[in-house]
C-alpha positions in Angstrom: 27.5 10.2 -0.2 26.6 13.2 -2.3 29.4 15.7 -2.6 27.5 18.8 -3.6 24.7 20.9 -2.3 21.7 18.8 -1.9 18.9 20.0 -4.3 16.9 16.9 -5.0 15.0 14.7 -2.5 12.7 11.7 -2.2 9.9 10.4 0.0 9.7 6.7 1.0 6.5 5.3 2.5 6.7 2.0 4.2 3.6 -0.2 4.1 4.2 -2.8 6.8 1.8 -5.6 5.7 2.1 -8.8 3.7 -0.3 -11.7 3.0 2.2 -14.2 4.2 5.9 -14.2 5.4 8.6 -15.1 2.8 11.1 -17.5 4.5 14.1 -15.2 3.9 12.6 -11.8 4.8 13.6 -9.8 7.8 11.9 -6.5 6.8 9.4 -5.1 9.2 5.9 -6.3 8.3 2.7 -7.9 9.8 0.4 -10.5 8.3 -2.5 -9.2 10.5 -4.5 -6.9 8.1 -7.3 -6.1 10.6 -5.9 -2.6 11.4 -4.5 -1.8 8.0 -6.8 1.2 7.5 -6.0 2.6 10.9 -2.3 2.4 10.2 -2.7 4.1 6.9 -4.4 7.0 8.7 -1.3 7.1 11.1 1.0 7.3 8.1 -1.0 10.3 6.9 -0.7 11.9 10.3 3.1 11.4 10.1 3.2 13.1 6.7 1.5 16.1 8.2 3.8 16.2 11.2 6.9 16.0 9.0 5.7 18.4 6.3 8.6 20.8 7.1 11.3 18.1 6.8 12.5 19.5 3.4 14.0 23.0 3.1 15.1 24.1 -0.3 15.1 20.6 -1.9 13.0 19.7 -4.8 11.1 16.4 -4.4 11.6 14.3 -7.5 10.8 10.8 -6.4 8.1 9.0 -4.3 8.4 5.3 -3.4 5.8 3.1 -1.8 7.8 0.1 -0.4 7.2 -2.6 2.2 6.0 -5.0 3.1 3.6 -5.1 0.2 2.2 -1.7 -0.9 0.0 -3.4 -3.5 -2.0 -4.8 -0.6 -3.6 -1.3 -0.2 -7.1 -1.0 -1.6 -8.3 1.9 -3.8 -9.5 4.0 -0.9 -6.3 3.6 1.1 -4.1 4.3 -1.9 -5.9 7.5 -2.9 -6.0 8.6 0.8 -2.2 8.4 1.1 -1.6 10.1 -2.3 -3.9 12.9 -1.3 -2.1 13.2 2.1 1.2 13.5 0.2 -0.2 16.3 -2.0 -1.6 18.2 0.9 1.7 18.3 2.8 4.4 18.4 0.1 5.0 20.0 -3.3 5.0 17.1 -5.7 4.9 19.1 -8.9 8.4 18.1 -9.9 8.1 14.4 -9.2 9.3 12.4 -12.2 9.3 8.9 -10.7 6.5 7.5 -8.5 7.1 3.9 -7.7 4.9 1.2 -6.2 6.3 -2.1 -5.1 3.9 -4.9 -6.0 3.4 -8.6 -5.7 2.3 -10.4 -8.9 -0.8 -11.9 -7.4 -2.1 -8.3 -6.6 -1.7 -7.0 -10.2 -5.2 -7.9 -11.5 -6.8 -6.0 -14.4 -8.9 -4.2 -11.8 -6.0 -3.1 -9.6 -3.9 -2.0 -12.6 -6.9 0.1 -13.7 -6.9 1.8 -10.3 -3.2 2.6 -10.7 -3.8 4.3 -14.0 -5.9 6.9 -12.2 -3.0 7.8 -9.8 0.4 9.5 -10.3 2.1 6.1 -10.0 4.2 5.7 -13.1 6.6 2.8 -12.2 6.1 -0.7 -10.8 8.7 -2.7 -8.9 7.4 -6.3 -9.0 8.6 -8.9 -6.6 8.7 -11.9 -8.8 11.8 -13.6 -7.4 11.5 -16.6 -9.7 9.6 -17.9 -12.7 9.6 -21.4 -11.3 6.9 -22.7 -8.9 9.5 -24.9 -7.1 11.5 -21.9 -6.1 8.4 -19.8 -5.2 7.1 -22.6 -3.0 10.5 -22.9 -1.3 10.5 -19.1 -0.6 6.8 -19.2 0.6 5.8 -16.7 -2.0 2.0 -16.0 -2.4 2.1 -16.1 -6.2 2.6 -18.7 -8.9 5.0 -18.8 -11.9 1.9 -18.1 -14.1 1.1 -15.0 -12.1 4.6 -13.8 -12.5 4.5 -14.0 -16.3 1.0 -12.6 -16.7 1.3 -9.6 -14.4 4.2 -8.1 -16.3 2.3 -8.3 -19.6 -0.9 -7.0 -18.1 0.9 -4.0 -16.6 2.6 -3.2 -20.0 -0.6 -3.7 -21.9 -2.5 -1.2 -19.7 0.2 1.4 -20.4 2.7 1.3 -17.6 6.0 1.4 -19.4 8.4 1.7 -16.4 8.5 -1.8 -15.1 11.2 -3.3 -12.8 11.2 -6.9 -11.5 13.1 -8.5 -8.7 14.8 -11.9 -9.0 16.7 -13.9 -6.3 19.7 -16.1 -7.0 21.8 -18.4 -4.9 18.6 -20.3 -3.9 19.3 -23.9 -2.6 18.9 -26.5 -5.4 18.7 -23.9 -8.1 21.1 -25.0 -10.8 22.9 -22.5 -13.0 20.8 -23.8 -15.9 17.5 -23.0 -14.1 18.9 -19.6 -13.0 19.7 -18.8 -16.6 16.2 -19.9 -17.7 14.9 -17.4 -15.1 17.0 -14.7 -16.8 15.9 -15.7 -20.3 12.3 -15.4 -19.3 12.9 -12.0 -17.6 14.7 -10.5 -20.5 11.9 -11.7 -22.9 9.4 -9.6 -21.1 8.6 -5.9 -21.6 10.7 -4.6 -18.7 13.3 -1.9 -18.6 14.8 -2.6 -15.2 15.9 -5.6 -13.2 17.0 -5.8 -9.5 18.6 -9.1 -8.7 19.7 -10.1 -5.2 21.7 -12.9 -3.7 19.7 -14.9 -1.2 21.1 -14.2 2.3 20.4 -15.9 5.6 19.0 -13.2 7.9 18.7 -13.8 11.7 15.3 -14.7 13.1 13.9 -15.8 9.7 12.4 -19.2 8.9 15.3 -19.8 6.5 17.8 -19.2 9.2 16.0 -21.6 11.6 15.9 -24.3 8.9 19.6 -24.1 8.2 20.4 -23.8 11.9 18.4 -27.0 12.6 20.1 -28.8 9.7 16.8 -29.1 7.7 18.4 -27.2 4.9 22.1 -27.1 3.8 24.1 -23.9 4.2 24.0 -21.6 1.1 26.8 -22.3 -1.4 28.8 -19.2 -2.1 30.4 -20.8 -5.2 26.9 -21.4 -6.7 25.9 -17.8 -5.8 29.0 -16.5 -7.6 28.3 -18.6 -10.7 24.7 -17.3 -10.7 26.0 -13.7 -10.4 28.5 -14.0 -13.3 25.7 -15.5 -15.5 23.5 -12.6 -14.5 26.1 -10.0 -15.6 26.7 -11.9 -18.9 23.1 -12.4 -19.8 22.1 -8.9 -18.8 24.8 -7.4 -21.1 23.6 -9.5 -24.0 20.1 -8.4 -23.4 21.2 -4.7 -23.5 20.9 -4.1 -19.7 23.6 -2.0 -18.1 24.8 -3.0 -14.6 24.8 0.5 -13.0 24.8 -0.8 -9.4 25.9 -4.3 -8.1 22.3 -5.6 -7.9 20.6 -3.3 -10.5 20.4 -3.4 -14.3 18.7 -0.9 -16.6 17.9 -0.8 -20.3 18.3 2.5 -22.1 19.4 4.2 -18.9 16.0 3.5 -17.1 17.8 3.8 -13.8 15.7 3.6 -10.6 16.0 7.3 -9.7 14.8 6.9 -6.1 17.4 4.2 -5.3 20.1 6.0 -7.2 19.5 9.0 -5.0 20.2 6.8 -1.9 23.5 5.7 -3.4 24.5 9.3 -4.2 23.6 10.5 -0.7 20.6 12.7 -1.5 18.2 13.7 1.2 15.1 11.5 1.8 12.2 11.2 4.2 11.0 7.8 5.3 7.4 7.6 6.6 5.8 4.6 8.3 6.8 2.0 10.9 10.5 1.0 10.5 11.2 3.7 7.8 14.5 5.5 7.7 15.2 9.2 6.8 18.5 10.8 5.9 20.1 14.1 5.6 23.8 14.9 5.0 24.5 15.0 8.7 21.7 12.9 10.3 20.0 9.6 10.1 16.7 8.8 11.8 14.4 5.7 11.9 10.9 5.1 13.0 10.0 2.5 15.6 9.5 -1.0 14.1 6.3 -1.7 16.0 3.0 -1.0 14.3 0.9 -0.5 17.4 3.5 1.7 19.2 3.8 3.7 16.0 0.0 4.3 15.9 -0.2 5.1 19.6 2.5 7.8 19.3 0.8 9.5 16.4 -2.5 9.5 18.1 -0.7 11.8 20.6 0.9 13.8 17.8 4.3 12.4 18.6 6.9 10.9 16.3 8.2 7.5 17.4 11.7 7.8 16.0 15.4 7.8 17.0 18.1 9.9 15.5 21.9 9.6 14.9 24.3 12.4 14.1 26.7 11.3 11.4 30.3 12.0 12.0 32.7 12.8 9.2 34.0 9.3 9.5 30.5 7.8 9.3 29.9 9.9 6.1 33.3 8.7 4.7 32.5 5.0 5.3 29.0 5.4 3.7 30.5 7.3 0.7 32.9 4.4 0.1 30.3 1.7 0.6 27.6 3.1 -1.7 29.9 4.7 -4.3 31.9 1.5 -4.9 28.7 -0.4 -5.6 27.8 1.9 -8.6 29.2 2.3 -12.1 30.2 5.9 -11.2 32.5 4.7 -8.4 34.0 7.3 -6.0 35.6 10.5 -7.1 39.0 11.1 -5.4 39.1 14.9 -5.9 35.6 15.4 -4.5 36.4 13.0 -1.6 39.6 14.9 -0.8 37.6 18.2 -0.7 35.0 16.8 1.7 36.9 14.3 3.8 40.5 15.6 3.7 43.7 14.2 2.2 44.5 11.9 5.1 41.4 9.8 4.5 41.8 9.8 0.8 45.5 8.7 1.1 44.4 6.0 3.4 41.7 4.9 0.9 44.2 4.7 -1.9 46.6 2.8 0.2 44.0 0.3 1.3 42.7 -0.3 -2.3 46.0 -0.3 -4.1 46.2 -4.1 -4.0 42.8 -4.3 -5.9 44.1 -1.8 -8.5 47.2 -3.9 -9.0 45.0 -7.0 -9.6 42.8 -5.1 -12.0 39.9 -5.5 -9.7 39.6 -1.8 -9.4 40.2 0.6 -12.3 40.9 4.3 -12.2 38.7 6.3 -14.6 38.7 10.1 -14.7 40.0 10.3 -11.1 37.4 7.8 -10.0 37.9 4.4 -8.5 35.5 1.9 -10.1 35.2 -1.8 -9.3 35.9 -3.9 -12.4 33.1 -6.2 -13.8 35.1 -9.3 -12.9 35.3 -8.3 -9.2 31.8 -6.9 -8.6 30.7 -10.0 -6.6 33.4 -8.9 -4.1 32.3 -5.3 -3.9 31.2 -5.3 -0.2 34.4 -6.9 0.9 36.5 -4.5 -1.1 34.6 -1.5 0.3 35.1 -2.9 3.9 38.9 -2.9 3.4 38.7 0.9 3.0 36.5 1.7 6.0 37.9 3.7 8.9 37.0 2.4 12.3 
């Protein structure tokens, strides 16, 4: 949670389409592309209706997420970018990210991107091994994964992040470390790496529930995570958030703003928006979303954030980052009772050197970062 006057802000646009469903994914998307153009027009309508969302904030990041934003064609991409420019002042944007799948990043598509403000790619590689990709039901091959990064770099895109998933069934520590070696040999400056989790109502959940796959092994996941930290450090990548690593401080500015509690607008079905006191989210139904906007109505719900809500979010997000949580700032915003409670709850981790105190900040030690969510939960107020 940001503990100063909010001056910077971001825009997130959710593109809810994919070619096929990954077996672990519970994000909102559809594989029916027949109405993609119509939904893109609805997103542009929402941008118009929410053009007054920001007050005195400067928009410094734009992020196309999904789903699979790289599934947009040239016409749709330019249409949305033009809609953004018509409704918002983007003159101060320093980071414009597009999430992409490797199989979409052809020479032709990358050439299209060069004629847009997009200056950063977040590529969903997940693994450099066909065995893992087949297991996850990814649409690309290991060869696609390798080639797309080099193509993007060669065409002049120098802000490249890739995603990898660890904790995959039957993925040995050796194969995971090979994944990392390949990743760090490529011209990237950012890596996001996530532990495979079993989300309700996914194909993976059903496979495990019906005993067609074994339950995920937390010990293997932890071994993968510790290898990740070690190899990233050797390669010169700093772990600045539990799942995110950057070279030469090439932090993901858009996501960092989330962790620091800055204001953002989320547009598209299922997208979330945030201010210091309120959270809102759009309906996760593409057709209901489009019907509402045809009538110039926003299909969203809102939640007022109490001081306790804000405290819990400040703890959760802050402890995941290298910056930790600042006790003096927390005391100013949340009061001494909450900060005394926080220190009491986390004292056992300080005594075990799992949390260190640096410049009046509580920061989770490298050896305990795999436990970050559980540590944060111990300090929540309910």
